[in-house]
FIGU-555015 format. One record per residue (C-alpha): x, y negated, z negated; residue in one letter. Coordinates in steps of 0.1 Angstrom, whole numbers, padded with zeros to 4 digits, always signed. Each point is the difference from the previous one (the first is absolute). Layout:
REM residues N
XYZa ...
//
This chain:
REM residues 626
+0000+0000+0000m +0011-0035+0007r -0006-0027-0027d -0037-0004-0009v -0003-0036+0014r +0012+0011+0034t -0023+0030+0000e -0029-0023-0010l +0009-0025+0028i -0002+0029+0025r -0034+0010-0014a -0014-0035+0002v +0013-0004+0035r -0017+0032+0010a -0034-0011-0013v +0004-0034+0016l +0006+0018+0033t -0031+0020-0005a -0019-0033-0006s +0014-0015+0032g +0020-0029-0016v +0035+0015-0005d +0016-0024+0026d -0017-0030-0016q +0003+0007-0038v +0033+0008-0017e +0000+0030-0023a +0012-0017-0032v +0002+0019-0032v +0014-0014-0033d +0002+0008-0036r -0033-0009-0016s -0001-0033-0018a -0027+0014-0023r +0012+0033-0014p -0035+0009-0012e -0010+0002+0037f +0028+0025+0009g +0036+0003+0010d -0002-0014+0035f -0024-0022+0020s -0005-0012+0035t -0016-0032+0012p -0006+0015+0035a -0038-0004-0003p +0003-0037-0006l +0021-0004+0032r -0022+0024+0020a -0031-0020-0009a +0011-0029+0022r +0004+0024+0029v -0031+0022-0005l -0022-0029-0012r -0013+0020-0029r +0000-0003-0038r +0034+0010-0015p -0016+0021-0027i -0018+0020+0026e +0032+0006+0020i +0017+0010-0033a -0026+0026-0008e +0004+0014+0035e +0038+0001-0002l -0002+0016-0034r -0020+0029+0014g +0024+0006+0028r +0030-0002-0024l -0017+0026-0023e -0005+0023+0030a +0037+0000+0006l +0004+0019-0034q +0035-0013-0007l +0015+0024-0026p +0015-0026-0023f -0032-0022-0002v -0025+0005-0028a -0026-0023+0014g -0010-0031+0020w -0021-0029-0012t -0013-0033+0014v +0002-0034-0019s -0013-0034+0010p +0003-0019+0022p +0013+0029+0023g +0030+0019-0013y +0004+0038+0002v +0020+0013-0030n +0019+0033-0005c +0006+0018-0033r +0027+0026+0001l -0001+0035-0013d +0027-0002-0026d +0004+0038-0003g +0008+0003+0038a +0017-0033+0006w +0024-0004-0030a +0018+0033+0004p +0005-0005+0037t +0015-0035-0006v +0024+0013-0027i +0010+0031+0020d +0007-0021+0031q +0022-0023-0020a +0019+0028-0016l +0006+0016+0034e +0017-0031+0014l +0034+0011+0015d +0022-0024+0019r +0014+0029+0019g -0035+0005+0015t -0014-0029+0020p -0032-0014-0013l -0021+0005+0031i -0034-0017-0005i -0027+0026+0008p -0021-0010+0030g +0026-0024+0014e +0017+0006+0033a +0036+0013-0007p +0027-0025+0009p +0015+0005+0034r +0035-0008+0011g +0028-0018-0018r -0003-0033-0017t +0032-0021+0001l +0003-0026-0028v +0027-0026+0004e +0008-0021-0031h +0026-0019-0019t +0022-0012+0030a +0022-0022-0023t +0027-0018+0020n +0033+0016-0008p +0016-0032-0010n -0011-0005-0036k -0014+0017-0031a -0037+0010+0001a -0023-0025-0018h -0035+0004-0014v -0016-0009+0033g +0018+0029+0017h -0009+0022-0029l -0037-0008+0005r +0002+0011+0036n +0017+0033-0011a -0024+0007-0028c -0030-0005+0023i +0015+0021+0028g +0011+0028-0024d -0034+0002-0017s -0019+0000+0034v +0022+0029+0011a -0006+0019-0033r -0038-0005+0002i -0001+0012+0036l +0022+0030-0008r -0023+0008-0030r -0029+0000+0024l +0016+0025+0023g +0016-0023+0026h +0034+0008+0016e +0019-0031-0008v +0035-0012+0011e +0015-0031-0018v +0025-0022+0017q +0021-0030-0010n +0011-0022+0028y +0035-0015-0004i +0005-0032+0019d +0038+0000+0002d +0003-0022+0031t -0019-0031-0011g +0012-0034-0010v -0001+0007-0038q +0025+0028+0001v +0022-0021+0024a -0001-0028-0026d +0014+0022-0027v +0027+0014+0024a +0011-0036+0007v +0000-0008-0037g +0020+0031-0010l +0026-0006+0028r +0004-0038-0003h -0010-0014-0034l +0022+0020-0024g -0028+0006-0025v +0012+0026-0025q -0021+0029-0013q -0004-0002-0038g +0011+0028-0023p -0027+0027-0001d -0022-0021+0024e -0021+0022+0022p +0008-0004+0037f -0035-0011+0010d -0001-0027-0027q +0035-0011+0011y -0014-0003+0036c -0029-0020-0013s +0024-0026-0014r +0020-0001+0033v -0033-0004+0019y -0009-0031-0020v +0035-0014+0002e +0003+0003+0037v -0033-0017+0005g +0014-0030-0019h +0032+0000+0020r -0018+0000+0034y -0012-0035-0008e +0035-0013-0005a +0020+0021+0025d -0014+0003+0036p +0028+0024+0009s -0016+0026-0022l -0032-0003+0019v +0019+0009+0032e +0016+0029-0019e -0035+0012-0008r -0009-0001+0037r +0031+0019+0010r -0007+0026-0027t -0035+0005+0012l +0012+0005+0036r +0026+0026-0011e -0025+0018-0022i -0024+0002+0030e +0028+0012+0023g +0012+0027-0024g +0032+0020+0002g +0022-0027-0015n +0016-0008-0033d -0027-0024-0010t -0028+0025+0008a +0018+0027-0020i +0006-0024-0029f -0037-0010-0001v -0012+0036+0001k +0022+0009-0030e -0012-0031-0018l -0036+0008+0007a +0005+0036-0010s +0014-0010-0034r -0029-0023-0006v -0025+0027+0011v +0015+0024-0026d -0007-0027-0026c -0036-0004+0012h -0005+0038-0001l +0013+0001-0036a -0023-0028-0010t -0031+0016+0015m +0009+0034-0016r -0003-0017-0034r -0037-0005+0010f -0003+0036+0014d -0002-0013+0036i +0016+0019+0028g +0000+0003+0037y +0000+0028+0026d +0019-0020+0027l +0022-0032+0002l -0004-0015+0034t +0028-0024+0011w -0006-0029+0024e +0036+0004+0013s -0009+0035+0011d -0031-0013+0018i +0022-0024+0019i +0028+0025+0007a -0023+0028+0012l -0017-0024+0024g -0035+0001-0016f -0007-0036+0008w +0012+0003+0036s -0024+0029+0005r -0028-0019-0017a +0007-0031+0021f -0003+0021+0032e -0034+0013-0012l -0013-0035-0008l +0013-0015+0032r -0012+0027+0023d -0035-0001-0015t -0002-0038+0003g -0002-0003-0038s +0027-0027-0001i +0007-0029+0024v +0031-0020+0007h -0005-0037-0008v +0016-0025+0024t -0009-0033-0015e -0010-0017-0033g +0013+0007-0035r +0005+0037+0007h +0017-0003+0034a +0022+0030+0007g -0018+0021-0027c -0020+0032+0004w -0033-0005-0017v -0031+0021-0008m -0031-0021+0008p -0026-0002-0027s -0035+0014+0004d -0014-0034-0006g -0022+0011-0029d +0022-0005-0030e +0022-0026-0016a +0031-0002+0022d +0036-0002-0010d +0022-0010+0029d +0032+0011-0016d -0013+0034-0011a -0010+0011+0035k +0035-0008+0015v +0016+0034+0004l +0032-0010+0018v +0015-0034-0005k +0016-0020+0028s +0035+0012-0010d -0011+0036+0005g -0002+0009-0037v -0030+0021-0010a -0020-0013-0030t -0011+0018-0031y -0035+0005+0015t +0015+0016+0031a +0020+0025-0020k -0031+0007-0021d -0020+0009+0031i +0028+0025+0010a +0000+0014-0035y -0038+0003+0000q +0000+0018+0033l +0026+0025-0014w -0020+0005-0031k -0029+0014+0021f +0023+0020+0022g -0007-0022+0030l +0034-0014+0008l +0016+0030+0018g +0031-0004-0021r +0010+0011-0035d +0026-0005-0027f +0024+0025-0012r -0002+0009-0037y +0022+0009-0029r -0002+0000-0038r +0009-0034-0015w +0024+0016-0025h +0012+0033+0014a -0005+0028-0025g -0026-0018-0021d -0034+0016+0007p -0018-0028-0018d +0016-0026+0023s -0023-0013+0027p +0006+0007+0037a +0014-0028+0021t +0001-0009+0037t +0034+0002+0016t +0017-0005+0034t +0025+0027-0010g -0004+0038+0000e -0035+0013-0010a -0001+0021-0031e -0038+0002-0006l -0028+0011+0025p -0018-0029+0017a -0035+0016-0004e -0002-0010-0036g -0002-0038+0007f -0023-0023+0018g -0027+0014+0024r -0027-0015-0022a -0037+0000+0005a -0003-0031-0022r +0025-0027-0010v -0003-0022-0031i +0024-0029-0002n +0001-0016-0034v +0010-0036+0008i -0010-0032-0017d -0029-0020+0013a +0022-0027+0014r +0009+0024+0028q -0036+0005+0012a +0004-0015+0034y +0033+0018+0009p -0017+0032-0010q -0029-0008+0023q +0025-0004+0028v +0015+0034-0008v -0035+0015+0001k -0007-0018+0033r +0032+0014+0014g -0013+0036-0006l -0034-0007+0016a +0014-0018+0031r +0024+0029+0007t -0030+0023+0003g -0001+0013-0036h -0033-0014-0013a -0006+0029-0024e +0034-0004-0016q -0006-0038-0002a -0032+0007-0020e +0020+0022-0024q +0027-0026-0004s -0008-0015-0034i +0016-0031-0015h -0005+0005-0038l +0003-0037-0008a +0005-0012-0036y +0005-0034-0015e +0034-0010-0013v +0014-0003-0035v +0006-0036-0012a +0012-0013-0033l -0023-0014-0027s +0011-0033-0015p +0012+0018-0031a +0021+0024+0021a +0014-0028+0021a +0010-0020-0031e +0017+0031-0014a +0021+0002+0032l +0009-0037-0003g -0022-0013+0029i -0012-0036-0006p -0038+0000-0005l -0024-0022+0019e -0032-0012-0017e -0031+0019+0012g +0019+0026+0019r -0010+0036-0009k +0023+0021+0022e +0037-0002+0011y +0012+0020+0029a +0028+0026-0002l +0030-0008+0022s +0030+0023+0004g +0018-0027+0019r -0004-0024-0029k +0006+0026-0027g -0035-0004-0013i -0010+0036-0008e -0008+0026-0027v +0021+0030+0008r -0016+0033-0003a +0028+0015-0020d +0000-0030-0024d -0038+0003-0005l +0003+0037-0009l +0028-0008-0024d -0022-0027-0017k -0029+0025-0001a +0022+0026-0016w +0011-0025-0027e -0036-0009-0007r -0012+0036-0005v +0032+0015-0012g -0004-0009-0037e -0033+0019-0003k +0007+0029+0023a +0009+0034-0014a +0033+0001+0019d +0019-0016+0029a -0014+0024+0025e -0036-0008-0010t +0008-0037+0001a +0013+0003+0035t -0032+0018+0011m -0022-0026-0017l +0019-0029+0015a -0002+0013+0035a -0036+0009-0003g -0009-0034-0015a +0016-0019+0029v -0015+0022+0027r -0035-0003-0014y +0003-0038-0003y +0010-0002+0037l -0027+0024+0012e -0031-0011-0021k -0005-0032+0020f -0020+0004+0033t +0020-0003+0032l -0016-0034+0007s +0011-0015-0033q +0032-0021-0003i +0018+0011-0032i +0011-0030-0020a +0027+0020-0017f +0004-0007-0037d +0025+0018-0023f -0023+0002-0030d -0030+0013+0021d +0021+0026+0018a +0015+0013-0032l -0030+0001-0022r -0006+0033-0018v -0038-0005-0008t -0031-0005+0020g -0002+0009+0037d +0036+0012+0002t +0020+0030+0011g +0011+0005-0036i -0036+0004-0011y -0006+0027+0026l +0031+0019-0009m -0008-0003-0037y -0035+0014+0007s +0015+0030+0017h +0024+0006-0029a -0029-0004-0024r -0020+0027+0018a +0031+0023+0001a +0004-0006-0038g -0035+0011-0007i +0005+0032+0020m +0031+0007-0021r -0019-0004-0032k -0031+0020+0009v +0003+0036+0013e -0021+0010+0029a -0029+0023-0010a -0003+0034+0017p -0029+0008+0023g -0023-0022+0021p -0007-0035-0013v -0036-0007-0008v -0014-0035+0007v -0016-0016-0031p -0025-0028+0001a +0021-0028+0014l +0007-0031-0019e +0004-0033+0019g +0038-0001-0001a +0002+0036+0012e -0024-0007+0029r +0019-0032+0010a +0033+0020+0001l -0015+0027+0021l -0013-0027+0025h +0035-0014+0001g +0016+0033+0008l -0027+0008+0026d +0008-0033+0018g +0037+0009+0007y -0005+0016+0034r -0023-0028+0011h +0026-0026-0011a +0029+0018+0016l -0019+0004+0033a -0010-0037-0001e +0037-0010-0006a +0011+0022+0028g -0025-0013+0025a +0007-0037-0009a +0038+0006-0005l -0004-0018-0033s +0020+0010-0031p -0018-0027-0020s -0032+0021+0004t +0017+0028-0018l +0015-0023-0026c -0035-0013-0009t -0013+0036-0003y +0030+0010-0022a -0005-0029-0024f -0037+0007-0003e +0006+0037-0007l +0027-0009-0026a -0024-0025-0016s -0028+0026-0001t +0025+0024-0017l +0008-0027-0026t -0037-0005-0006d -0005+0038-0004f +0030+0001-0024y -0013-0029-0022e -0037+0008-0001h -0001+0038-0005t +0011+0022-0029e +0037+0009+0003a +0002+0034+0017i +0024+0013-0027v -0027-0008-0026r -0030+0012+0020e -0017+0028-0019q -0024+0012+0027d +0020+0026+0019p -0021-0004+0032i +0005-0038+0001r +0036+0003-0010r +0008+0024+0028a -0019-0021+0026f +0017-0032-0010r +0034+0016+0001r -0007+0012+0035r -0014-0034+0010l +0032-0017-0012v +0021+0025+0019a -0020-0008+0032a +0006-0037-0006t +0038+0005-0005r +0001+0020+0033a -0019-0026+0019t +0021-0029-0013l +0032+0019+0008a -0012+0006+0036d -0011-0037+0004c +0033-0013-0015l +0020+0021+0024w -0019-0015+0029c +0009-0034-0013l +0037+0010-0004g -0001-0002-0037m +0012+0025-0026p -0024+0019-0023a +0019+0003-0033p -0009+0026-0026e +0013-0023-0027r +0007-0037-0003v 
//
């Protein structure tokens, strides 16, 4: 059985179809606002009345009869209440054991296929993180990685085949800037200073020096040309530089339990002729035109469809000097992701001999089979909302080269950026402006909250109360991840240190503590032998059962919307319901009624299992003790 709410929605939809209004009235089912009327209710008769031009109460009686005829095994009865609701009361003896058993059977090794849903087809490729390899990852990069990692986990939990990629832009201007700085400024690496943080300092410093020394700007141009050309000392130096920074990024993300299946390198895209092949496809299909006059004279441009906000610069694919833009290389990469380019990378392990190391693209000798990468049926690019138009151009490139189906399955999972709250800005020494509520992060200006620094601060905050250092590490990482995932994708996060590191309220600490509390109860109370009998349910018990029953619905909703925040909301509500159960029922260790004691112990075990499953999908640990 699926969750009760989903089953009831199916039943209501069926009876609306029988009434001839299923395409005009949504099958809405919610928890009843009046418990005396039942567990669930639907306002469908009220909405159908406008279509059928009949009294809602009459339609409700008719729907009630049809619902009763379905004889759903977990329903004790149906009632009608004014002005036109149909209410459902559940059969506790049939419903409660099923909910508990389903929760206790949760196993991450077995995909949670939702009954009645079409099985996922083909591979879903999720690309996320894509931090430029010129500096340390900051909290904005970390939000991208947390969103992408949780989306991949949620889809895998739902039975999808998922491949996760991290795109390494090792030919762009940012990495060229650091190369110039390392070679010409003489900035020394500090004792025990991580290499990526050292590069962050160099990046800021070279930005200042450009303003005073025009010769460095020319050095940047020369460096970019040599990187693009490849096979020279500068290109080799930059690849080694980027590789060292990527190692730092991977280590940072591992602290948050974030990993990748494949690292794709922009320099390999160039060296293997991906863009030249994509250019031929675009040119031969008339998807791009060569401009001979105006601001973009000499450029190859993809004309707009004329039905969306335009961005002249984003649709330029080849500049007048013959250099391909970021958007151009993104189109080539997207064609490869779907297996449409007619060319492929070669692959090896990033660190030979380390089975936990991701694979990486290479222009050298292949060590891994190509069949395991790309060739996706759906592609999800986790990229911030500011890149909306370039992503439209990428999607248009697929469609115009004859791949409309793949264009439809090319998804830009846009999210808003992380900014700084006034308090966070002040803590970083940024001058405040009256009335200003947000301050933008800027790697070039050195205005950032590094991901590693944030985790270290979180560790200090929770370390004093944690059972040990390992537990403190788990709690700190989980707290930061939850903070970055609980906001909807359309919300700008005005990052605040105190808010991010709180240990009470709607926080990751609260969720992990709830799991540990459930695990503690299970340690103190032995499981009773034999089948569990369902007693007359008290309010807190019924609420907890409803919370458990909603997990599959919440997981499916999060997967359909690619929305980790949906699952965050569910997890917090379930943890809050467990707290209410804990505080408003007799402690299980003191419960004298053996039937209720055994039932409550099993109910708590089911809650612990569900929380653990949900926390895994959010990339958070589920500690047994805190």
